[in-house]
N, C-alpha and C positions, 0 to 999 in steps of 0.2 A: 317425413317419409313413412309410409305405411308398411306393416309387416309383409313379408313375402306371402304370396297366395297359398303356398304349400305348408305354412307353419300354423300349427294349431295353438289355441289359447284355451284356458279354462278359468272360470270365475273363481275368485278367491273365496275361501270358506267364510270370511268375515264380511262379505258383501251382501247387503239386503236390498230388497226392492219394494217399492210402494206404488200405489195407483197403477197397477197393471204394468209395472216396469218403467213408468215415466219418471220416477224419482229413485235414485240409488244412494245408499249410504255405505260408507266403508272407505277403503283405500289407505294410502300411506303418504302423508298423514291422513287421519280420518276426516271425512268431509261429506256434505250432502250435495248432490249434483242432479240436474235435470237432463234427461235424455230426449232427443228428438223423436217425434212420432215415427219418422221414416226408419229409425233403428229398431223399433219394437219387434218386428218379425224376426230380425236377425238375433236380437237378444233372447227371444223365446227359444230359438233353435240352440243357442249357446247354453241356456239354462237346462234344456233337455239333455244336452250332451254330457253334463256332469263333469266328473273329474277327468274323464278321458280326453276332454277338450274337443274343439271344432276348428277346422280351417275353412273359413268362409271366403271364397274367392271373389265375391262381388265387391264393387267399389265401396258401397255402404258398409258391408261387413268388415272390410279391411280398415275403413276409417273408424268404425266402432272399436275394433280390436286395438288400434293404435291408441285411442283415447283411454280405454280401460287399462291398457298396459301402463300408460303414462301416469294414470291416477293411482295405480297399485290395486285396482279393483279386480284385475285378472292377472294371471301369470302365464308365461309361455309353456307349452308342452312339446318341446322339440324332440324329434325322434333321435335316438342315439346314432352317432356317426362313427363307424370304425376308422381307426387311424390308417396310416401314420398321420400325425398332426404336426403342424409347424409351431412347435412350442419348445422353449428353452427353460429348463428348471434352474432356479437360483436358490441356493441353500446357504443362509448365513449360519456360521458355526463358531462356537467358542468352547473348545475342549470337547468332551464327551465323544470320543471317536467311535465307541461301540454304537451309540445312537446314530451317528452319521453312517456307519456301515449298514444299518438296517434301513435307513432312509434311502440311501443310494441303491440298495437292492430293490426297493419298491418302485423306483423310477427308471429301472434298467431299460435301455434302448433309446433313451432321450438324451439330447445334449444337456450337460449339467455344468453349472458354474458354482463352485464352492468358494465362499468368501470367509476366510479365517480372520476373525476379528481380534487378531493379536493374542491367540491362545498362549498361555505360559510355556507350554511344551508343544511346538508345532509339528514335531516328528510324527506322532500317531495320526494326526489328521492328514498329513501329506501322504503317508503310506496308504491310508484308506482311499483317498481320492485317486491316487495313481492306480490302485488295484481295480477301480471301477471305471477308469478312463475318463474321469471328470477333470475339468480344468480347475486349478486351484489358484486363488489370488489371496494374498495375505496383507492385511493392514499393518503399517509400521507402528501403530498404537491402537489401543482399544477405543473404538468410536461409537459403539452401540449398534443395535440391530437395524435401525433406520439407515445409518450410513452403510452398513454391510449390504443391505438390499439395494441401495442406490448404486453402489459400486458394481454389483452384479448386473443390474439393469442396464447400465451404460455399455456393457459388453454384449448384450443380447442382440442378435441379428435376425431373429424370427419375429413375425407379427405379434405373437403372444408370448408372455413370460409367466411362468408359474413359480410363485414364491412358496417354498416349502421349508418349514423349520426343520432343524436336524433331528428333532424328536417326533417327527410325523412320518407316517407311512401311508401313502395313497393306495386305495384298493384297486384291483384290476378293473380296467374299463373306466376309470374316473374321468379321463379326458374325453372319452366317447360321449359322456353325458354333458360335460361342461362346455366343450368347444362349440356345439351348435347354437348356444345362446348368442354367440358373437355374430351370427347372421343378422341380428338386429343391430343396425349401425349406431344406435344410441347406447349400447351396452359397453361399459368400460371395464367391468370386473365381475367375476362370478365366484362365489365361495361355496365349497362343498360342506357337508356336515362332518364335523370333527368329533370323534367319539374316543373315550379313553380305552386303552387295552385292559385286559383282565389280569395283568401280571402284578403281583404284590412283591416289591423288593424287600430285602432284609431291613428290618426296622420300620417297614410300612404297616399300615393299618388295614386289615381286611374290611373293617366297618367303613372306613373312608372309601375303599375301593367300591363297595356296594353303593355308597352314597353318590360317588362320582359317576357311576354307571347310570344313575337316574338324573343327576344334576351336575354335569361338568360345566365349568365356566366357559369352555370353548364350544359347547354343544348348543347351537341355536335352535334346535327343535326339529320336528318332522314336517313342518309346513313350509313350502316355498314362499318367498317374499321379495318385494321390492324394498331395498334397504334405504331408509331415509331418516334423518332426525325427526323425532315426533311421531314416527310410524310404529307399527307393532314391533318391527325389528329396526332399531336405530343404528346399528353398526354390525359389522362382522369382523372377526379376528383375521389377521394375516398369517396365522399359523399355516394355513394353506389358502392361497388366493391366486386365481388365474386372471391376468390383466392384459388388456389391449395396450401394447407398447406405445402406440401413437397417442393414447389418452394420458399417459404418465409423463407429462412434460417436465424437463429439467430434473431437479432433485425431487422425485416423487414423494419421498418421505422426509419429514422435517427432522433433520439430524440433531436438533437441539432437544428433541424429546427422546428420553430413554424408555419411557412407558407411555402408552396412549397414542403412539405414532400411527397405529393402524386405524384407530377411530378418526384421527385428524385426516388421514389420507382419504378414507371413504367419504367423509363429510365434504372435503374440498372437491372431490370428483363430482358429488351431487350439486355443489354450488356452481359448478361450471356447466351444468346441464346434462351430465352423463348419468346413466343408470348403473346401479350396482345391484346384482341379484344374488339371492341365496337359493341354492339348488341342493336339497337334502338327498336327492337320489344318488348323488356322488358321495362316496364315503372315504374318510381318512381316519386312521387311528393314531393316537398320540400317547406318549408316556406321561401318565398323571403323576403329580407330586402327592405321595401317599404317606409320607412321614408327617405326623400332626403339626410339628413346628414349621416345616417347609410349606405345608398346605396353608396354614394361617398366615404365614409371612407373605406368601405370594398374593393372597387376597388383599392384604394390607397394601402391598406395593401397587396393585391395580388401582386402589383408591387414591394413591398419591398423585396420579395423573390428572385428577379433577381440576386442580387450580390452573395448571398450564393450559388445559383444554378450555376452561372457562374464559381465560384471557384471550385465546385465539378465536373462540366461537361464543361471543357474548349471548347469554340468555339460554343456551342450549343445555346447560348443566343444571338447571333448576331441578331440585329433587321432587317437586310436585307442582302441578299447574291447576289447582282446583278453582272452580267457579265460586264466587262469593255467595250466590244463591244456594249452591249445593252445601257449602260450609254451614250456612244458616240452617238448612234442613237437617244436616247431621248433628249440629249443636242442639237443636230442639229435641231430636230423638234421644240424644245422650242425656238430656235433662228430664226425660220422661214426659214429653209433651207431644204425643203423636198427632193430635188434632192440629196444633199450630204448625207442626212440620208438614202435614198434608196441605194446609192452606198455603204455606210458603211455596211448596212444590207446585201447587195449582197456579199460583201467581206467576211463577217462573215459566210454566208451560204456556200460559196465556200470552205472555210477552214473546216467547219463542214462536208461538203460532203466528203472531203478527209479523215477525221478521220473515217467516217462511210463507207468508200469505200468497206470494206470487207463484209458489210451486203448486202443482195439481195434486195436493195431498191434504187430507182432512186433519182435524186436531189430534187424531190418534198418533200421527207422526211426532208432533211436539211432545205429547205425553210420554211416548216411548223413549224419546231422546233424553228427556229429563230424568226418567227412571234409570236409564242406563248410565247417565252422567253421574247421578248420586252414588250409585254402586261403584263406578270407576274411580271417582274421587275419594271415596272411603278407602278403597284398596290402595290408591296412590299415597294417601296420608299414612296409612299403616305401613307401607313399604318404606317411606321416608323415616318413620319412627324406628324401624329396624336397622336402617343403614345410616344415612347422613345425620339424622337426629338421634342416634343411638343412645346418648346419655339420657335424653328425655324418655326414650322408649323403655330403657331399663327401669327408670323410676315409675313409668306408667304400669309396667308389669308388676312391680312391687306394691303399688298402691291399689291395684285392681280389686282386691277383696274388700277394700274399705270405701271405695269411691265409685259412684255410678258413671261419672265422666271417664275415669281411668279404666273402668271395666269395658266401656264401649270402645275406647281407643285400643285397648288390648285385644278386643275382638277383631278390630280392623287390622291389627298386626298379625294375628294368629290364624284367622279364618282362611285367608288365601293359601297359607301353608297347608292347612288341612285339606282344602280342595285340591291342591297340587298333589298331595299324597294319594288322595282317592283316585285322581285321574291316572296317575302313573303306576300306582301299586308297586313301589320299589321293594327290593328285598331288605328293607330296613324298617323296623317297627315304627309306628307314628311318633312315639315319644322321642326316640333317639333321632329320627329324621328332623323333627321340629328343633331339637337342641342344636343339631349340626347346622341347620338352616339359619338359626339365629346367630350361631357362632360365625358362620360365613359372612353374614350381613354386618355384624359388628366389626369383624376384621377389616372388611372393605370400608365401612364407615369411619373407622379410626384412621385409615389412610387419608380419607377425604378431610377429616378434621386436622390432621397433622399438616397436610399440604396447604390448607386454608390459613392456618396459623403462620406457617413459614412465608406464604405469599401476602399475608396481611389483607386477605380478601375474603369476604363472606359470600361471594357469588355462588360457589358450589353448594352453599347451605341455605340460600335464601329462596323461598317459594315464589312462584309467579302466580299471584292470585288474580283471576280474571274478574274485573269489576263490572257491574251492570252497565255503566255508561261507556265502556270501551267497545269499539267496533269489533264485532265478533265474526269470525268465519262461521259458516254453517257447520257446526260441530256440536257434540253433546254439551248442553249448558251446565 
């Protein structure tokens, strides 16, 4: 089904075009595609429209929009739609009545189901729910957030359900921005941007508050996206998530998962052909964990979900997926052999050009893809050294002053953090920002290590190296 004639789309910032628009690169996950000549005038109009988007009512324009949306090369630009909306809010809660009070105040005017996951003292939650006219359901034992969301979802009678954690407060107009996405019948869920508030509790760290403002684990950034494994945005948290009830069949969330249930839910929706979208124009604030021990512990806990997710979704938790060609180029550069590295990259580009020979693009496309692929794989290996391979990463940083190979690997670890700081200009100096970034990654990586040891599985730690003789999709080599 094609999008409605009245709905605008805009090209994603990561989409590039070659040969006057006949070849496109980008999407979620990344790919190279050929576009029909009949679509070129419509594509040109879409490119001229820029970020404001374009609603092309012609059959070819609508077919092009559908394809670009499905590929993740474009995103919808729906006009906000004022309520009322047929949405029921589901709030899983465990203690923290003060947080629930603030959350309920933020969703005032909507039907709300609060699921008390067997809080030790149920009285305060009951009184808060009654004061706001919310329906309260209590579990007879603690079953985890996945079960609490499922319990609430089974009681929803509206077409859409909004999962809102008790420490989250949606901003005014959030549903006006999110609900129009469901005019696309392929959309199952839409996530808003979740930002930390600026309150520093007793015992909290003002430094961590400034760091969280720039890099919260729940903040997926300022760019809209189609959410898919292997894409720029591989998952969204369910801290706040608007869901089409018809798409959430049975027990939507895996109740055996105490952590990572949101990732699993989003991935299973995608596996069934549904779209999950991220819409940063809708905003939600949440209460960040700003006590240093709590902050580090929570990152560690996030990492412990890796083994369970790897068992349910084989291959998707690989910490890096480098090309063997790119590893060879990087290894030669690390050993101070730029000429040999250039020759290796040239051979890789020549082979890629042969694979792309049926596309109307010259050798420049293959050369550009190889260059981008080398940079991307260097960043991916550096990321893995900071997180999943953190013991090796720490040894690398220690050995960097004495070893050319270690110093090159250290650059791959640290350069992306420096670029991140330059782009965001957070109110944290670059040295402390780098230290906190490394601490965050090590805390998460230690959780991955612990979970892998308990599960006796190396799957979350094992890279997926793309070998030259493997059949490759059109992607950076």
